[in-house]
C-alpha positions in Angstrom: -11.8 -1.7 6.9 -9.1 -4.4 7.2 -10.0 -7.7 5.6 -10.7 -10.5 8.0 -8.3 -13.4 8.4 -8.9 -17.0 9.3 -6.6 -18.9 11.6 -6.5 -22.7 11.4 -5.0 -24.7 14.2 -4.7 -28.4 13.5 -4.3 -30.8 16.4 -3.7 -34.5 16.7 -5.0 -35.5 20.2 -4.7 -39.1 21.4 -8.2 -40.4 21.7 -7.9 -41.1 25.4 -7.3 -37.3 25.9 -10.0 -36.0 23.7 -12.6 -35.5 26.4 -10.2 -33.4 28.4 -9.2 -31.5 25.3 -12.8 -30.7 24.4 -13.4 -29.6 28.0 -10.4 -27.4 27.9 -11.5 -25.7 24.7 -15.0 -25.2 26.1 -13.5 -23.2 28.9 -11.0 -21.4 26.6 -13.8 -20.4 24.3 -15.1 -18.0 26.9 -11.9 -15.8 26.3 -12.5 -16.0 22.5 -16.1 -15.0 22.9 -15.1 -12.0 25.0 -12.4 -10.8 22.6 -13.3 -7.8 20.3 -10.8 -9.1 17.8 -12.6 -12.4 17.3 -15.4 -12.6 14.8 -16.3 -16.3 15.3 -14.7 -19.7 16.1 -15.4 -23.4 15.7 -13.7 -26.6 16.7 -14.3 -29.5 14.5 -13.4 -33.2 14.7 -12.5 -35.6 11.9 -15.0 -38.2 11.3 -12.5 -40.7 9.7 -9.9 -40.3 12.4 -11.1 -39.1 15.8 -7.6 -38.0 16.8 -7.6 -35.0 14.3 -9.2 -31.7 15.3 -9.3 -28.3 13.5 -9.9 -25.1 15.3 -11.0 -22.3 13.0 -11.0 -18.7 14.3 -12.0 -15.7 12.2 -10.1 -12.6 13.4 -10.8 -9.0 12.3 -7.2 -9.1 11.0 -3.9 -10.9 11.6 -2.6 -7.9 13.4 -5.6 -7.8 15.7 -4.9 -11.4 16.6 -1.2 -11.2 17.2 -0.9 -7.6 18.5 -4.4 -7.3 20.0 -5.7 -10.6 21.5 -2.3 -12.1 22.3 -1.3 -9.0 24.2 -4.7 -8.6 25.9 -5.7 -9.5 29.4 -7.8 -12.3 27.9 -4.9 -14.3 26.4 -3.3 -15.6 29.6 -6.6 -17.3 30.6 -7.0 -18.8 27.1 -3.4 -20.0 27.0 -3.7 -21.6 30.5 -6.4 -23.8 29.2 -4.8 -25.0 26.0 -1.2 -25.1 27.1 -1.2 -28.8 27.7 -2.0 -29.4 24.0 0.5 -27.0 22.3 2.8 -29.9 21.6 0.0 -31.6 19.7 -0.4 -28.8 17.2 0.5 -29.9 13.6 -0.3 -26.5 11.9 -1.1 -23.0 13.1 -1.4 -20.5 10.3 -3.4 -17.5 9.1 -5.3 -17.6 5.8 -6.9 -14.8 3.8 -10.2 -15.6 2.0 -10.2 -15.7 -1.8 -12.8 -14.8 -4.3 -13.7 -18.5 -4.7 -16.7 -18.8 -2.5 -20.4 -19.5 -2.7 -23.3 -21.5 -1.2 -24.8 -24.8 -2.1 -28.4 -25.6 -2.7 -29.0 -27.3 0.7 -30.3 -24.0 2.0 -32.6 -22.1 -0.4 -31.8 -18.5 -1.2 -34.1 -15.8 0.1 -34.9 -15.2 -3.6 -36.1 -18.7 -4.2 -37.9 -18.9 -0.9 -39.8 -15.7 -1.7 -41.0 -17.2 -5.0 -38.4 -15.9 -7.5 -38.7 -13.2 -10.2 -42.5 -13.3 -10.2 -42.8 -12.6 -6.5 -40.4 -9.6 -6.6 -42.2 -8.3 -9.7 -45.5 -8.4 -7.8 -43.9 -6.8 -4.8 -42.5 -3.8 -6.6 -45.6 -3.3 -8.8 -47.8 -3.1 -5.7 -45.3 -1.1 -3.8 -44.9 1.7 -6.3 -48.7 1.9 -6.7 -48.7 2.7 -3.0 -45.8 5.1 -3.3 -47.4 7.2 -6.0 -50.6 7.6 -4.0 -48.7 8.4 -0.7 -48.6 12.1 0.2 -45.2 11.8 1.9 -43.4 9.7 -0.8 -45.1 10.8 -4.1 -43.0 14.0 -4.3 -39.7 12.0 -4.0 -40.8 9.9 -7.0 -42.2 12.6 -9.2 -41.7 11.7 -12.8 -41.2 8.0 -12.0 -40.1 6.1 -15.1 -42.5 3.3 -16.2 -39.7 0.8 -15.9 -38.6 1.8 -12.4 -40.6 -0.9 -10.6 -39.2 -3.7 -12.8 -35.7 -2.4 -12.3 -36.1 -2.4 -8.6 -37.4 -6.0 -8.8 -34.2 -7.0 -10.5 -32.2 -5.2 -7.9 -34.0 -6.9 -5.0 -33.8 -10.3 -6.7 -30.1 -10.0 -7.1 -29.7 -8.8 -3.5 -31.6 -11.8 -2.2 -29.6 -14.4 -4.1 -31.2 -14.4 -7.6 -29.7 -13.8 -11.0 -27.2 -10.9 -11.4 -29.4 -9.2 -13.9 -29.2 -5.7 -12.3 -25.4 -5.8 -12.3 -25.1 -7.2 -15.8 -27.7 -4.9 -17.5 -28.3 -1.8 -15.3 -25.0 -0.7 -13.8 -24.8 -2.5 -10.5 -24.3 -1.0 -7.1 -22.9 2.4 -8.2 -25.8 3.0 -10.5 -28.4 2.3 -7.7 -26.5 4.5 -5.3 -26.4 7.4 -7.8 -30.2 7.3 -8.2 -30.4 8.8 -4.7 -27.9 11.7 -5.0 -29.6 15.0 -4.3 -33.0 13.6 -3.3 -32.6 14.8 0.3 -34.7 12.0 1.7 -36.0 12.7 5.2 -36.2 10.1 8.0 -40.1 10.2 8.0 -40.0 9.4 4.3 -37.5 6.6 4.8 -39.7 5.1 7.5 -42.8 5.4 5.3 -40.9 3.6 2.6 -40.1 0.7 5.0 -43.7 0.5 6.1 -45.2 0.5 2.6 -42.9 -2.2 1.3 -43.9 -4.4 4.2 -47.5 -3.8 3.3 -46.8 -4.6 -0.3 -45.0 -7.8 0.7 -48.1 -8.9 2.5 -50.3 -8.2 -0.5 -47.8 -9.8 -2.9 -48.0 -13.0 -1.0 -44.3 -13.1 0.1 -43.6 -15.7 2.8 -44.6 -14.6 6.3 -42.4 -16.9 8.3 -40.3 -15.1 10.9 -37.0 -16.1 9.4 -37.7 -14.7 5.9 -39.4 -11.6 7.1 -36.7 -10.7 9.6 -34.0 -11.1 6.8 -36.2 -9.1 4.4 -36.7 -6.3 6.9 -33.1 -6.3 7.8 -32.1 -5.5 4.2 -34.9 -2.9 3.9 -33.7 -1.1 7.0 -30.0 -1.3 5.9 -30.8 -0.3 2.3 -33.0 2.6 3.2 -30.6 4.0 5.7 -27.9 4.0 3.1 -30.3 5.7 0.7 -31.0 8.3 3.3 -27.2 9.0 3.6 -26.5 9.1 -0.1 -29.4 11.4 -0.7 -28.0 14.0 1.6 -25.9 17.1 0.9 -22.7 15.7 2.4 -22.7 12.3 0.8 -19.6 11.1 -1.0 -19.9 8.4 -3.7 -18.8 5.0 -2.3 -15.9 3.0 -3.5 -16.8 0.5 -6.3 -18.7 -2.4 -4.7 -20.7 -5.3 -5.9 -24.4 -5.5 -5.3 -24.8 -6.7 -1.7 -25.8 -10.3 -1.2 -28.3 -10.8 1.6 -28.8 -14.2 3.3 -30.6 -15.7 6.2 -29.7 -13.6 9.3 -26.5 -12.2 7.8 -25.4 -8.8 6.4 -22.5 -8.0 4.2 -19.7 -6.0 5.9 -20.2 -2.9 3.8 -19.3 0.7 4.9 -20.7 3.9 3.5 
């Protein structure tokens, strides 16, 4: 998978032309929205000097932009809309993301919204009580270690934005994946796992708002489908990866 690249285009548009400029980009955006090479885009305007605009476009790769979009049937329509403003461009470059990234505290993590470590501890305790009594799942967890539930609580806490305790103390992503090798999990077992953890989330008092539960279930679906794959006879160990970080309505771009 090629790393994404971010294109920044900086404009200085005379204020009397700004309305026309915004209207032109509103029309041109239809071509970006239709382009399979485009991940997302945003046009922002400087608050201190209204003549300055920055267009940010995330492309699947620089090559996808230059060799894909610019040579596609969508580009002429895009160019026709923005051509009058090409002379107003002050910078047009591609940038690669660095490892310096993060989120602020304006939006709570899923971990804190759920109730932190205590909430995930309740969740996994209730969940594995159900698992060991379930005729479909109990055979998968035969000989379950007493600390298993607490370890999974640390994993889920880290996934949903909490402390990196699983990575620091229990081996991280590779360790969790290896737990599934040779288990030969079936699709009915995976589906039961999904259903029981949702029941446990209700009993543990996790938030029931649609935004949290949709993000929670999105991870559960993603994670159990990877577990299903890695438990099978043809599974290959993945490349070294960090523990996935789940957020509101977004999934990490992992591949199995």
